[in-house]
ROSE-4610 file (N, C-alpha, C; in Angstrom, 1 decimal, always signed):
// ROSE-4610
residu = [X/X/X/X/X/X/X/X/X/X/X/X/X/X/X/X/X/X/X/X/X/X/X/X/X/X/X/X/X/X/X/X/X/X/X/X/X/X/X/X/X/X/X/X/X/X/X/X/X/X/X/X/X/X/X/X/X/X/X/X/X/X/X/X/X/X/X/X/X/X/X/X/X/X/X/X/X/X/X/X/X/X/X/X/X/X/X/X/X/X/X/X/X/X/X/X/X/X/X/X/X/X/X/X/X/X/X/X/X/X/X/X/X/X/X/X/X/X/X/X/X/X/X/X/X/X/X/X/X/X/X/X/X/X/X/X/X/X/X/X/X/X/X/X/X/X/X/X/X/X/X/X/X/X/X/X/X/X/X/X/X/X/X/X/X/X/X/X/X/X/X/X/X/X/X/X/X/X/X/X/X/X/X/X/X/X/X/X/X/X/X/X/X/X/X/X/X/X/X/X/X/X/X/X/X/X/X/X/X/X/X/X/X/X/X/X/X/X/X/X/X/X/X/X/X/X/X/X/X/X/X/X/X/X/X/X/X/X/X/X/X/X/X/X/X/X/X/X/X/X/X/X/X/X/X/X/X/X/X/X/X/X/X/X/X/X/X/X/X/X/X/X/X/X/X/X/X/X/X/X/X/X/X/X/X/X/X/X/X/X/X/X/X/X/X/X/X/X/X/X/X/X/X/X/X/X/X/X/X/X/X/X/X/X/X/X/X/X/X/X/X/X/X/X/X/X/X/X/X/X/X/X/X/X/X/X/X/X/X/X/X/X/X/X/X/X/X/X/X/X/X/X/X/X/X/X/X/X/X/X/X/X/X/X/X/X/X/X/X/X/X/X/X/X/X/X/X/X/X/X/X/X/X/X/X/X/X/X/X/X/X/X/X/X/X/X/X/X/X/X/X/X/X/X/X/X/X/X/X/X/X/X/X/X/X/X/X/X/X/X/X/X/X/X/X/X/X/X/X/X/X/X/X/X/X/X/X/X/X/X/X/X/X/X/X/X/X/X/X/X/X/X/X/X/X/X/X/X/X/X/X/X/X/X/X/X/X/X/X/X/X/X/X/X/X/X/X/X/X/X/X/X/X/X/X/X/X/X/X/X/X/X/X/X/X/X/X/X/X/X/X/X/X/X/X/X/X/X/X/X/X/X/X/X/X/X/X/X/X/X/X/X/X/X/X/X/X/X/X/X/X/X/X/X/X/X/X/X/X/X/X/X/X/X/X/X/X/X/X/X/X/X/X/X/X/X/X/X/X/X/X/X/X/X/X/X/X/X/X/X/X/X/X/X/X/X/X/X/X/X/X/X/X/X/X/X/X/X/X/X/X/X/X/X/X/X/X/X/X/X/X/X/X/X/X/X/X/X/X/X/X/X/X/X/X/X/X/X/X/X/X/X/X/X/X/X/X/X/X/X/X/X/X/X/X/X/X/X/X/X/X/X/X/X/X/X/X/X/X/X/X/X/X/X/X/X/X/X/X/X/X/X/X/X/X/X/X/X/X/X/X/X/X/X/X/X/X/X/X/X/X/X/X/X/X/X/X/X/X/X/X/X/X/X/X/X/X/X/X/X/X/X/X/X/X]
num = [1/1/1/2/2/2/3/3/3/4/4/4/5/5/5/6/6/6/7/7/7/8/8/8/9/9/9/10/10/10/11/11/11/12/12/12/13/13/13/14/14/14/15/15/15/16/16/16/17/17/17/18/18/18/19/19/19/20/20/20/21/21/21/22/22/22/23/23/23/24/24/24/25/25/25/26/26/26/27/27/27/28/28/28/29/29/29/30/30/30/31/31/31/32/32/32/33/33/33/34/34/34/35/35/35/36/36/36/37/37/37/38/38/38/39/39/39/40/40/40/41/41/41/42/42/42/43/43/43/44/44/44/45/45/45/46/46/46/47/47/47/48/48/48/49/49/49/50/50/50/51/51/51/52/52/52/53/53/53/54/54/54/55/55/55/56/56/56/57/57/57/58/58/58/59/59/59/60/60/60/61/61/61/62/62/62/63/63/63/64/64/64/65/65/65/66/66/66/67/67/67/68/68/68/69/69/69/70/70/70/71/71/71/72/72/72/73/73/73/74/74/74/75/75/75/76/76/76/77/77/77/78/78/78/79/79/79/80/80/80/81/81/81/82/82/82/83/83/83/84/84/84/85/85/85/86/86/86/87/87/87/88/88/88/89/89/89/90/90/90/91/91/91/92/92/92/93/93/93/94/94/94/95/95/95/96/96/96/97/97/97/98/98/98/99/99/99/100/100/100/101/101/101/102/102/102/103/103/103/104/104/104/105/105/105/106/106/106/107/107/107/108/108/108/109/109/109/110/110/110/111/111/111/112/112/112/113/113/113/114/114/114/115/115/115/116/116/116/117/117/117/118/118/118/119/119/119/120/120/120/121/121/121/122/122/122/123/123/123/124/124/124/125/125/125/126/126/126/127/127/127/128/128/128/129/129/129/130/130/130/131/131/131/132/132/132/133/133/133/134/134/134/135/135/135/136/136/136/137/137/137/138/138/138/139/139/139/140/140/140/141/141/141/142/142/142/143/143/143/144/144/144/145/145/145/146/146/146/147/147/147/148/148/148/149/149/149/150/150/150/151/151/151/152/152/152/153/153/153/154/154/154/155/155/155/156/156/156/157/157/157/158/158/158/159/159/159/160/160/160/161/161/161/162/162/162/163/163/163/164/164/164/165/165/165/166/166/166/167/167/167/168/168/168/169/169/169/170/170/170/171/171/171/172/172/172/173/173/173/174/174/174/175/175/175/176/176/176/177/177/177/178/178/178/179/179/179/180/180/180/181/181/181/182/182/182/183/183/183/184/184/184/185/185/185/186/186/186/187/187/187/188/188/188/189/189/189/190/190/190/191/191/191/192/192/192/193/193/193/194/194/194/195/195/195/196/196/196/197/197/197/198/198/198/199/199/199/200/200/200/201/201/201/202/202/202/203/203/203/204/204/204/205/205/205/206/206/206/207/207/207/208/208/208/209/209/209/210/210/210/211/211/211/212/212/212/213/213/213/214/214/214/215/215/215/216/216/216/217/217/217/218/218/218/219/219/219/220/220/220/221/221/221/222/222/222/223/223/223/224/224/224/225/225/225/226/226/226/227/227/227/228/228/228/229/229/229/230/230/230/231/231/231/232/232/232/233/233/233/234/234/234/235/235/235]
x = [+0.9/+0.1/+0.8/+2.0/+2.8/+3.5/+3.8/+4.3/+3.4/+2.1/+1.2/+1.1/+1.0/+0.9/+2.2/+3.3/+4.5/+4.5/+4.1/+3.9/+2.9/+1.7/+0.7/+1.3/+2.1/+2.7/+3.6/+4.1/+5.1/+4.4/+3.2/+2.4/+1.2/+1.0/-0.1/-1.3/-2.5/-3.6/-4.0/-3.7/-3.9/-3.3/-1.9/-1.3/-1.9/-2.5/-3.2/-4.7/-5.2/-6.5/-6.0/-5.0/-4.6/-4.3/-3.6/-3.3/-4.6/-5.6/-6.9/-7.7/-7.6/-8.3/-7.6/-6.4/-5.6/-6.0/-6.0/-6.5/-7.9/-8.8/-10.1/-10.5/-9.6/-9.8/-9.4/-8.2/-7.7/-8.7/-9.4/-10.5/-11.5/-12.0/-13.1/-12.9/-11.4/-11.0/-11.1/-10.5/-10.5/-11.8/-12.7/-14.2/-14.8/-14.4/-15.0/-14.4/-13.2/-12.5/-12.9/-13.1/-13.6/-15.1/-15.9/-17.3/-17.1/-16.3/-16.2/-15.7/-14.8/-14.1/-15.3/-16.2/-17.3/-18.6/-18.5/-19.6/-20.8/-20.6/-21.9/-22.1/-21.3/-21.5/-22.1/-22.2/-22.5/-23.9/-24.8/-26.2/-26.2/-25.6/-25.6/-25.0/-23.7/-22.9/-23.7/-24.4/-25.0/-26.2/-27.0/-28.1/-27.9/-26.6/-26.2/-25.8/-25.1/-24.7/-25.9/-27.0/-28.0/-28.9/-28.9/-29.8/-29.2/-27.9/-27.4/-27.5/-28.2/-28.3/-29.7/-30.1/-31.3/-31.9/-33.3/-33.8/-33.8/-34.2/-34.3/-33.1/-32.0/-30.7/-29.4/-29.0/-28.0/-26.7/-26.6/-25.4/-25.4/-26.7/-26.8/-26.9/-26.1/-26.2/-27.3/-27.8/-28.9/-28.2/-29.0/-28.6/-28.4/-28.0/-27.8/-26.4/-26.2/-25.0/-23.7/-23.9/-22.9/-22.4/-23.2/-22.8/-21.8/-22.2/-21.4/-19.8/-19.9/-18.7/-17.9/-18.6/-17.9/-17.2/-18.2/-17.6/-16.2/-16.3/-15.1/-13.9/-14.2/-13.0/-12.6/-13.7/-13.2/-12.5/-12.7/-12.0/-10.6/-10.3/-8.9/-8.0/-8.7/-7.8/-7.3/-7.9/-7.2/-6.4/-6.1/-5.5/-3.9/-3.2/-1.8/-1.1/-1.4/-1.0/-1.1/-2.2/-2.4/-1.7/-1.8/-1.3/+0.2/+0.8/+2.3/+2.8/+2.1/+2.6/+2.3/+1.3/+1.2/+2.2/+2.5/+3.6/+5.0/+5.2/+6.5/+6.7/+5.6/+5.7/+5.8/+5.1/+5.0/+6.5/+7.1/+8.2/+9.4/+9.3/+10.2/+10.2/+8.9/+8.7/+9.3/+9.1/+9.6/+11.1/+11.8/+13.2/+13.8/+13.0/+13.5/+13.4/+12.3/+12.3/+13.1/+13.9/+14.9/+14.3/+13.4/+12.4/+12.7/+13.9/+14.3/+13.7/+13.7/+13.1/+11.5/+10.8/+9.5/+9.3/+10.2/+9.8/+10.2/+11.2/+11.4/+10.5/+9.9/+8.8/+7.5/+7.2/+6.0/+6.1/+7.1/+7.4/+7.2/+7.9/+7.9/+6.5/+5.9/+4.5/+3.5/+3.5/+2.6/+3.0/+4.5/+4.9/+4.5/+4.8/+4.5/+2.9/+2.1/+0.6/+0.3/+0.9/+0.6/+0.9/+2.1/+2.5/+1.6/+1.0/+0.1/-1.1/-1.5/-2.9/-2.8/-1.7/-1.3/-1.3/-0.6/-0.4/-1.8/-2.6/-4.0/-4.8/-4.6/-5.5/-5.1/-3.8/-3.3/-3.9/-3.7/-3.9/-5.6/-6.4/-7.8/-8.3/-7.7/-7.9/-9.6/-10.1/-11.5/-11.8/-12.5/-12.8/-13.6/-13.5/-14.3/-15.8/-16.8/-18.0/-18.5/-19.4/-19.8/-21.4/-21.8/-23.5/-23.9/-23.0/-23.3/-22.1/-22.3/-21.2/-20.4/-18.9/-18.0/-18.1/-18.0/-18.1/-16.6/-15.6/-14.1/-13.4/-12.4/-11.7/-10.7/-11.0/-10.2/-9.6/-8.5/-7.8/-7.4/-7.2/-6.6/-7.8/-7.5/-8.3/-9.1/-10.2/-11.1/-10.9/-10.5/-10.5/-9.2/-8.8/-9.8/-9.5/-10.4/-10.3/-8.9/-8.0/-6.8/-7.0/-7.9/-8.3/-8.7/-9.5/-9.8/-8.9/-8.0/-6.9/-5.8/-5.2/-4.0/-4.4/-5.6/-6.0/-6.2/-6.7/-6.8/-5.4/-4.5/-3.1/-2.4/-2.6/-2.0/-2.4/-3.9/-4.5/-4.4/-4.6/-4.5/-3.3/-2.5/-0.9/-0.5/-0.8/-0.4/-1.1/-2.5/-3.3/-2.9/-2.3/-1.8/-0.5/+0.3/+1.6/+1.6/+0.6/+0.4/-0.3/-1.2/-2.1/-1.0/-0.1/+0.9/+1.7/+1.7/+2.5/+1.6/+0.2/-0.7/-0.9/-1.0/-1.1/-2.3/-3.5/-4.8/-5.6/-6.3/-7.0/-8.1/-8.7/-9.6/-9.0/-7.8/-7.2/-6.6/-6.3/-5.9/-7.0/-8.2/-9.5/-9.8/-9.7/-10.1/-9.0/-7.8/-6.8/-7.2/-7.3/-7.6/-9.0/-10.0/-11.3/-11.3/-10.3/-10.1/-9.6/-8.6/-8.0/-9.2/-10.0/-11.1/-12.1/-12.4/-13.5/-13.0/-11.7/-11.2/-11.2/-10.7/-10.7/-12.2/-13.1/-14.4/-15.2/-15.0/-15.5/-15.0/-13.7/-13.0/-13.6/-13.7/-14.2/-15.6/-16.4/-17.9/-17.9/-17.0/-17.0/-16.7/-15.9/-15.6/-16.8/-17.7/-18.9/-19.9/-19.9/-20.9/-20.6/-19.3/-18.8/-18.9/-19.4/-19.5/-18.3/-17.1/-15.8/-15.5/-16.2/-15.9/-17.2/-17.2/-18.3/-18.1/-19.3/-19.3/-18.3/-18.3/-17.3/-15.9/-15.5/-14.2/-13.7/-14.7/-14.4/-14.3/-15.1/-15.1/-13.8/-13.5/-12.1/-10.9/-11.1/-9.9/-10.0/-11.1/-11.1/-10.6/-10.9/-10.3/-9.1/-8.4/-7.1/-6.2/-6.7/-5.9/-5.8/-6.9/-7.1/-6.1/-6.2/-5.2/-3.8/-3.5/-2.0/-1.7/-2.6/-2.4/-2.2/-3.0/-3.0/-1.7/-1.3/-0.1/+1.2/+1.1/+2.0/+2.1/+0.9/+0.9/+1.6/+1.3/+1.8/+3.3/+4.0/+5.4/+5.9/+5.3/+5.7/+5.7/+4.7/+4.5/+5.6/+6.0/+6.9/+8.3/+8.5/+10.0/+10.4/+9.6/+9.9/+9.9/+8.7/+8.7/+9.7/+9.7/+10.6/+12.1/+12.5/+13.8/+14.0/+13.3/+13.4/+13.5/+12.6/+12.5/+14.0/+14.5/+15.8/+16.9/+16.8/+17.9/+17.8/+16.7/+16.6/+17.0/+16.7/+17.3/+18.6/+19.3/+20.8/+21.5/+20.7/+21.3/+21.2/+20.3/+20.1/+21.3]
y = [-1.2/-0.1/+1.3/+1.3/+2.2/+2.7/+1.4/+1.8/+2.4/+2.0/+2.6/+4.1/+4.3/+5.8/+6.8/+6.0/+6.6/+6.9/+5.9/+6.0/+7.1/+7.3/+8.1/+9.6/+9.7/+11.1/+11.5/+10.8/+11.1/+11.7/+11.5/+12.1/+12.9/+14.0/+14.9/+14.3/+14.7/+14.2/+14.1/+15.2/+15.2/+14.0/+13.7/+12.6/+11.3/+11.2/+9.8/+9.7/+10.8/+11.0/+10.7/+11.2/+10.9/+9.5/+8.7/+7.3/+6.5/+6.9/+6.3/+6.4/+7.8/+7.9/+7.1/+7.1/+6.2/+4.8/+4.2/+2.9/+2.7/+3.6/+3.5/+3.6/+4.5/+4.6/+3.5/+2.9/+1.7/+0.5/+0.4/-0.6/-0.5/+0.7/+1.1/+0.9/+1.3/+1.2/-0.3/-1.1/-2.5/-3.2/-2.7/-3.2/-2.8/-1.6/-1.0/-1.9/-2.1/-2.7/-4.3/-4.8/-6.3/-6.3/-5.3/-5.3/-5.0/-4.3/-3.9/-5.1/-5.8/-6.9/-8.2/-8.2/-9.1/-8.8/-7.7/-7.1/-6.5/-6.5/-6.1/-4.7/-3.8/-2.5/-2.1/-3.0/-2.7/-2.0/-2.6/-2.1/-0.6/-0.3/+1.0/+2.0/+1.6/+2.3/+2.7/+1.7/+1.8/+2.8/+2.5/+3.2/+4.9/+5.3/+6.7/+7.2/+6.3/+6.9/+7.0/+6.1/+6.2/+7.5/+7.8/+9.0/+10.2/+10.2/+11.5/+11.7/+10.8/+10.8/+11.1/+11.8/+11.9/+10.6/+10.2/+8.9/+8.3/+9.2/+8.8/+9.1/+9.6/+9.8/+9.6/+8.4/+8.3/+9.1/+9.5/+10.4/+11.7/+12.1/+13.5/+13.7/+14.3/+14.4/+15.3/+15.1/+16.0/+17.5/+18.4/+19.8/+20.6/+21.8/+22.6/+22.4/+22.9/+22.7/+23.4/+24.5/+25.1/+24.3/+23.4/+22.5/+21.5/+20.9/+20.0/+20.5/+21.7/+22.4/+22.6/+23.1/+23.4/+22.1/+21.0/+19.8/+19.2/+19.7/+19.2/+20.2/+21.5/+22.3/+21.9/+21.4/+21.0/+19.8/+18.8/+17.6/+17.8/+18.7/+19.0/+19.6/+20.1/+20.3/+19.1/+18.0/+16.7/+15.9/+16.5/+15.8/+15.9/+15.0/+14.8/+16.3/+16.9/+18.2/+19.2/+19.4/+20.6/+20.2/+18.9/+18.5/+18.6/+18.1/+18.2/+19.5/+20.5/+21.9/+22.5/+22.4/+22.8/+22.2/+21.0/+20.4/+20.9/+21.1/+21.6/+23.2/+23.8/+25.2/+25.4/+24.6/+24.7/+24.2/+23.1/+22.7/+23.9/+24.3/+25.4/+26.6/+27.1/+28.2/+27.6/+26.5/+26.2/+26.2/+25.7/+25.7/+27.0/+28.1/+29.4/+30.1/+29.6/+30.1/+29.4/+28.5/+27.8/+26.8/+26.3/+25.3/+24.0/+23.5/+22.3/+21.2/+20.9/+19.5/+19.5/+20.5/+20.5/+20.5/+21.1/+20.9/+19.6/+19.0/+17.5/+16.6/+16.8/+16.0/+16.2/+17.4/+17.5/+16.9/+16.9/+16.3/+14.8/+14.3/+12.8/+12.5/+13.2/+12.7/+12.6/+13.7/+13.7/+12.5/+12.4/+11.2/+9.8/+9.7/+8.3/+8.0/+9.1/+9.1/+8.6/+9.1/+8.7/+7.4/+6.9/+5.6/+4.6/+4.9/+4.1/+4.1/+5.2/+5.0/+4.1/+4.2/+3.4/+1.8/+1.7/+0.3/-0.3/+0.4/-0.1/-0.4/+0.4/+0.2/-1.1/-1.4/-2.5/-3.7/-3.7/-4.7/-5.1/-4.1/-4.3/-4.6/-3.9/-4.1/-4.0/-2.9/-2.8/-2.1/-2.5/-1.9/-0.5/+0.5/+1.7/+1.3/+2.1/+1.8/+2.0/+1.1/+1.1/+1.3/+1.6/+1.8/+3.0/+4.0/+5.3/+5.7/+6.3/+6.9/+7.9/+7.9/+8.7/+10.2/+11.1/+12.5/+13.0/+12.4/+12.7/+11.4/+11.3/+10.3/+9.7/+8.5/+7.7/+6.5/+6.0/+4.8/+3.8/+4.3/+3.2/+2.7/+2.1/+1.2/+2.3/+1.6/+2.5/+2.7/+1.6/+1.6/+1.6/+2.7/+3.8/+4.9/+6.1/+7.1/+7.9/+7.9/+8.5/+10.0/+10.6/+12.0/+12.5/+11.4/+11.8/+11.6/+10.4/+10.0/+11.1/+11.3/+12.1/+13.6/+14.2/+15.4/+15.6/+14.6/+14.6/+14.6/+13.9/+13.9/+15.2/+15.8/+17.0/+18.1/+18.5/+19.6/+19.5/+18.3/+18.2/+18.5/+17.7/+18.0/+19.4/+20.0/+21.5/+22.4/+22.1/+22.7/+22.6/+21.5/+21.2/+21.9/+21.9/+22.4/+24.1/+24.6/+25.9/+26.5/+25.7/+26.2/+26.1/+25.5/+25.5/+26.9/+27.7/+29.1/+30.1/+29.7/+30.8/+31.3/+32.5/+33.0/+32.6/+33.0/+33.1/+31.7/+31.3/+30.1/+30.0/+31.1/+31.3/+31.0/+31.5/+31.4/+30.0/+29.3/+27.9/+26.9/+27.3/+26.6/+26.8/+28.0/+28.4/+27.6/+27.6/+27.0/+25.3/+24.7/+23.4/+23.2/+23.9/+23.8/+23.9/+24.8/+25.1/+23.6/+23.0/+21.8/+20.7/+20.6/+19.5/+20.0/+21.1/+21.4/+21.1/+21.4/+20.9/+19.5/+18.7/+17.2/+16.6/+17.3/+16.7/+17.2/+18.4/+18.8/+17.9/+17.6/+16.9/+15.5/+14.9/+13.5/+13.5/+14.4/+14.6/+14.6/+15.5/+15.7/+14.3/+13.5/+12.0/+11.3/+11.3/+10.5/+11.3/+12.5/+13.3/+12.9/+13.0/+12.6/+11.2/+10.3/+8.9/+8.1/+8.6/+7.9/+7.2/+7.2/+6.6/+6.1/+4.9/+4.5/+5.5/+5.6/+6.3/+5.7/+4.3/+3.8/+4.0/+4.1/+4.5/+5.7/+6.7/+8.0/+8.1/+7.2/+7.1/+6.5/+5.5/+5.0/+5.7/+6.7/+7.6/+8.5/+9.1/+10.1/+9.5/+8.3/+7.8/+7.4/+6.9/+6.5/+7.6/+8.8/+10.1/+10.8/+10.7/+11.4/+10.7/+9.5/+8.7/+8.9/+9.0/+9.3/+10.7/+11.7/+12.9/+13.1/+12.4/+12.5/+11.9/+10.7/+10.2/+11.2/+11.8/+12.8/+13.9/+14.5/+15.6/+15.2/+13.9/+13.3/+13.1/+12.9/+12.9/+14.1/+15.1/+16.5/+17.2/+16.9/+17.7/+17.2/+16.0/+15.4/+15.7/+15.6/+15.6/+16.7/+16.8/+17.7/+19.2/+19.8/+21.0/+21.4/+20.8/+21.0/+21.1/+20.1/+20.0/+21.3/+22.0/+23.2/+24.4/+24.2/+25.3/+25.5/+24.4/+24.4/+24.7/+24.1/+24.8/+26.1/+26.9/+28.3/+29.0/+28.4/+29.0/+29.0/+28.0/+27.7/+28.8/+28.9/+29.8/+31.2/+31.6/+33.0/+33.4]
z = [+0.1/-0.1/+0.0/+0.8/+0.8/-0.5/-1.3/-2.5/-3.4/-3.4/-4.3/-3.9/-2.7/-2.3/-2.8/-2.7/-3.1/-4.6/-5.4/-7.0/-7.3/-6.6/-6.9/-6.6/-5.5/-5.2/-6.2/-7.1/-7.9/-9.3/-9.5/-10.5/-10.0/-10.7/-10.6/-11.1/-10.4/-10.9/-12.6/-13.1/-14.5/-15.2/-14.8/-15.5/-15.3/-14.1/-13.7/-14.7/-14.6/-15.6/-17.0/-17.4/-18.8/-19.1/-18.1/-18.2/-18.4/-17.4/-17.4/-18.7/-19.3/-20.6/-21.6/-21.6/-22.7/-22.7/-21.4/-21.3/-21.7/-21.1/-21.6/-23.1/-23.6/-25.2/-26.0/-25.4/-26.2/-26.1/-24.9/-24.8/-25.8/-25.8/-26.9/-28.2/-28.5/-29.8/-30.3/-29.4/-29.7/-29.8/-29.0/-29.1/-30.5/-30.8/-32.1/-33.3/-33.3/-34.3/-34.4/-33.2/-33.3/-34.0/-33.6/-34.2/-35.6/-36.0/-37.4/-38.3/-37.7/-38.4/-38.4/-37.5/-37.4/-38.2/-38.9/-39.8/-38.9/-37.6/-36.7/-37.1/-37.5/-37.6/-39.1/-39.9/-41.3/-41.4/-40.9/-40.9/-40.5/-39.3/-38.8/-39.8/-40.4/-41.3/-42.5/-43.1/-44.3/-44.2/-43.1/-42.7/-42.8/-42.1/-42.0/-43.4/-44.2/-45.7/-46.4/-46.4/-47.1/-46.8/-45.5/-44.8/-45.5/-45.6/-46.1/-47.8/-48.4/-49.8/-50.2/-51.4/-51.7/-52.2/-51.5/-51.8/-53.3/-54.2/-55.5/-56.4/-55.8/-56.4/-55.4/-55.3/-54.4/-54.6/-55.9/-56.3/-55.7/-55.3/-54.7/-53.3/-52.5/-51.0/-50.6/-49.4/-49.0/-48.6/-48.9/-48.6/-49.9/-49.6/-50.9/-51.4/-52.7/-53.3/-52.8/-52.1/-51.4/-50.3/-49.7/-48.5/-49.3/-50.4/-50.9/-51.2/-51.9/-52.1/-50.7/-49.8/-48.5/-47.9/-48.0/-47.4/-48.2/-49.5/-50.3/-49.9/-49.5/-49.1/-47.7/-46.8/-45.4/-45.4/-46.3/-46.3/-46.7/-47.5/-47.7/-46.6/-45.5/-44.3/-43.7/-44.1/-43.5/-44.5/-45.6/-46.6/-46.4/-47.3/-47.2/-47.3/-48.4/-48.8/-47.7/-47.2/-46.1/-44.8/-44.5/-43.1/-43.3/-44.4/-44.6/-44.4/-45.2/-45.3/-43.8/-43.2/-41.9/-40.8/-40.8/-40.0/-40.3/-41.5/-42.1/-41.4/-41.7/-41.3/-39.8/-39.1/-37.6/-37.0/-37.7/-37.3/-37.5/-38.7/-39.1/-38.2/-37.8/-36.8/-35.3/-34.9/-33.7/-33.7/-34.9/-34.9/-34.9/-35.6/-35.6/-34.2/-33.5/-32.1/-31.3/-31.6/-30.8/-29.8/-30.3/-29.4/-30.1/-30.2/-31.1/-30.8/-29.4/-28.9/-29.2/-29.0/-29.3/-30.8/-31.7/-33.1/-33.6/-33.2/-33.5/-33.1/-31.8/-31.3/-32.0/-32.3/-33.3/-34.5/-35.3/-36.5/-36.4/-35.5/-35.1/-34.8/-34.0/-33.5/-34.6/-35.7/-36.7/-37.8/-38.0/-38.9/-38.4/-37.1/-36.5/-36.4/-36.2/-36.4/-37.8/-38.7/-40.2/-40.4/-40.0/-40.3/-39.4/-38.3/-37.5/-38.1/-38.8/-39.6/-40.7/-41.3/-42.6/-42.2/-41.0/-40.5/-40.2/-39.5/-39.2/-40.3/-41.4/-42.5/-43.2/-43.3/-43.9/-43.1/-41.8/-40.9/-41.0/-40.8/-41.0/-42.4/-43.4/-44.8/-45.0/-44.6/-44.9/-46.2/-47.1/-48.4/-48.1/-49.0/-49.0/-49.2/-48.6/-48.8/-50.3/-50.7/-52.0/-52.1/-51.0/-50.9/-51.5/-51.6/-52.4/-53.0/-54.1/-55.0/-54.2/-54.5/-53.8/-54.6/-53.7/-54.3/-54.4/-53.9/-54.1/-54.5/-55.2/-55.5/-54.2/-54.1/-53.1/-53.5/-53.1/-53.6/-52.6/-51.2/-50.3/-49.4/-48.5/-47.6/-46.8/-45.8/-45.3/-43.8/-43.2/-41.6/-41.0/-40.2/-39.7/-40.8/-40.8/-41.7/-41.2/-42.5/-42.4/-42.0/-42.7/-42.5/-41.0/-40.5/-39.2/-38.2/-38.4/-37.5/-37.5/-38.6/-38.9/-38.6/-38.8/-38.6/-37.1/-36.4/-35.0/-34.4/-34.8/-34.3/-34.5/-35.8/-36.1/-35.4/-35.5/-34.9/-33.3/-32.9/-31.4/-30.7/-31.4/-31.0/-31.0/-32.2/-32.3/-31.2/-31.2/-30.2/-28.7/-28.3/-27.0/-26.7/-27.8/-27.6/-27.6/-28.4/-28.4/-27.3/-26.8/-25.5/-24.3/-24.3/-23.2/-23.2/-24.2/-24.4/-24.1/-23.9/-23.6/-22.1/-22.0/-20.5/-19.8/-20.6/-20.2/-20.3/-19.4/-19.6/-20.7/-20.8/-22.1/-23.4/-23.4/-24.8/-24.9/-23.8/-24.1/-24.5/-23.8/-24.1/-25.6/-26.1/-27.5/-28.4/-28.1/-29.0/-29.1/-27.9/-27.9/-28.6/-28.4/-28.9/-30.4/-30.9/-32.5/-33.0/-32.4/-32.8/-32.9/-31.8/-31.6/-32.8/-33.0/-34.0/-35.4/-35.7/-36.9/-37.2/-36.2/-36.4/-36.5/-35.9/-36.0/-37.4/-37.8/-39.1/-40.3/-40.2/-41.3/-41.3/-40.2/-40.0/-40.7/-40.3/-40.7/-42.1/-42.7/-44.1/-45.0/-44.3/-45.1/-45.1/-44.1/-44.2/-45.2/-45.1/-46.0/-47.3/-47.8/-49.1/-49.6/-48.5/-49.0/-49.1/-48.5/-48.8/-47.5/-46.6/-45.3/-44.6/-44.0/-43.0/-41.8/-41.1/-39.8/-38.7/-38.9/-37.9/-38.3/-39.5/-40.0/-39.2/-39.3/-38.7/-37.2/-36.6/-35.1/-34.6/-35.4/-35.1/-35.3/-36.5/-36.8/-35.6/-35.3/-34.1/-32.8/-32.5/-31.3/-31.3/-32.3/-32.4/-32.7/-33.4/-33.4/-32.0/-31.3/-30.0/-29.1/-29.0/-28.2/-28.4/-29.6/-30.3/-29.7/-29.8/-29.3/-28.0/-27.1/-25.7/-25.3/-25.9/-25.4/-25.8/-26.9/-27.3/-26.4/-26.0/-25.0/-23.6/-23.2/-22.0/-21.9/-23.2/-23.1/-23.2/-24.1/-24.1/-22.8/-22.1/-20.8/-19.8/-19.9/-18.9/-19.2/-20.5/-21.1/-22.0/-23.0/-24.1/-23.7/-23.3/-23.0/-21.9/-20.9/-19.9/-20.3/-21.3/-21.6/-22.5/-23.4/-24.1/-23.0/-22.2/-21.1/-20.3/-20.0/-19.2/-20.3/-21.6/-22.5/-22.8/-22.8/-23.1/-21.8/-20.6/-19.2/-19.2/-19.7/-19.7/-20.6/-21.8/-22.6/-22.4/-21.7/-21.3/-20.2]
């Protein structure tokens, strides 16, 4: 019992909550993946995709034309080109700001998240939905949604690192909220465009959030502290 108390005293409550969230998230992600592999979610997935299309013409999504155009623009925010440019620009900025450890950590976090997404797609090998026509071109596998997962990794990791530099709580909440908002609307756009099942996106959000949470935990305990100490020594 004394050993447990000693171990708990070494970690602040937020760190313990983070560990619990990661463990719980991994369990839920495993359960969802299992249900998908067994085909238990197919009815739910198809119902949602069909609900988002015109009953007499499955090639036309519900809503006005401007919404279709907007969803196409939004989904690009989670694409390879945009996320690569964003990551490279953020990494370059941090390097110029002499936050080398954070810069390298950010780059590796996004890169490893991308590799994890690709690996999961290959392992699960779920085909893209064919119940409705796709409104954008896609060529790879479906589960989990790479747009949902990698955008969550990128925007949440960026938000967490940026939030740590803000003085005011309201600003920190806004930064993190913006990251969450972007990840959510990107995932929803993939469902609306018919290129992912809803469970693909749920898994992408879950895996991406867990990855970002783990990266935040590592950065909080080691990376940010290391850069802070390095700057202090240089001054």
